[in-house]
C-alpha positions as CSV (number, residue, x, y, z in Angstrom):
1,M,5.8,-9.1,6.0
2,E,7.0,-12.3,4.4
3,K,3.5,-13.7,4.5
4,L,2.0,-10.7,2.9
5,K,4.7,-10.9,0.2
6,S,3.8,-14.5,-0.6
7,K,0.0,-14.3,-0.2
8,L,-1.1,-11.1,-1.8
9,P,-0.4,-12.2,-5.4
10,K,-2.9,-15.0,-4.8
11,Y,-5.5,-12.4,-4.3
12,G,-4.8,-10.3,-7.4
13,W,-2.1,-8.1,-6.0
14,E,1.3,-7.5,-7.6
15,V,4.2,-6.8,-5.2
16,V,6.3,-4.2,-7.0
17,E,8.6,-3.3,-4.2
18,Y,9.9,-5.1,-1.1
19,G,12.7,-4.4,1.1
20,S,14.3,-1.8,3.7
21,D,13.2,1.8,3.3
22,S,15.5,4.8,3.4
23,S,14.7,5.8,6.9
24,R,17.4,5.7,9.6
25,N,15.6,2.6,11.2
26,K,15.7,0.8,7.7
27,N,11.9,-0.2,8.3
28,L,10.7,-3.1,6.0
29,S,8.3,-1.8,3.3
30,L,6.3,-3.6,0.8
31,T,4.3,-1.9,-2.1
32,A,1.6,-3.8,-4.0
33,D,-0.7,-2.9,-6.8
34,N,-4.1,-4.3,-7.7
35,G,-4.7,-3.6,-11.4
36,T,-8.2,-4.9,-11.4
37,K,-9.5,-3.1,-8.5
38,K,-7.3,0.0,-9.3
39,F,-5.7,0.1,-5.8
40,S,-2.1,0.4,-4.6
41,V,-0.9,-0.1,-0.9
42,K,2.3,0.5,0.7
43,I,2.9,-1.3,4.0
44,T,5.6,-0.5,6.4
45,Y,6.6,-2.5,9.4
46,Q,8.3,-0.4,12.1
47,A,10.0,-2.9,14.1
48,K,12.1,-0.6,16.3
49,D,9.0,1.4,17.6
50,N,7.8,0.4,21.0
51,P,5.4,-1.3,20.4
52,S,6.3,-2.3,16.8
53,N,3.5,-1.5,14.3
54,L,2.4,-1.6,10.8
55,S,1.6,1.5,8.7
56,F,-0.7,1.4,5.7
57,F,-1.0,3.9,2.9
58,V,-3.7,3.1,0.3
59,V,-4.1,4.9,-3.0
60,S,-7.2,4.4,-5.3
61,G,-7.4,5.0,-9.0
62,C,-8.6,8.2,-10.6
63,Y,-12.0,8.2,-11.9
64,Q,-13.9,10.8,-14.0
65,V,-16.7,12.6,-12.4
66,P,-20.2,12.0,-14.1
67,D,-21.6,15.0,-16.0
68,G,-23.8,17.2,-13.8
69,Q,-22.1,16.0,-10.5
70,K,-19.5,17.7,-8.4
71,I,-16.8,16.3,-6.1
72,E,-17.3,17.1,-2.4
73,Q,-13.8,18.1,-1.2
74,F,-12.6,17.9,2.4
């Protein structure tokens, strides 16, 4: 997580939040935004899980649908 925190800014990401989350396990969490590409990511390191793991939540920017087209919803 420290490597992500230090290296993401070199690739256009701004780390906007870093530290323990509010869960009982106090998982380490990082949130970063990429203004150029209109993406945001939240990465959580769950060290107390067996095996430990990383969770990723990615959000993309909102775009306008071109005239005459429809969004396919799932």
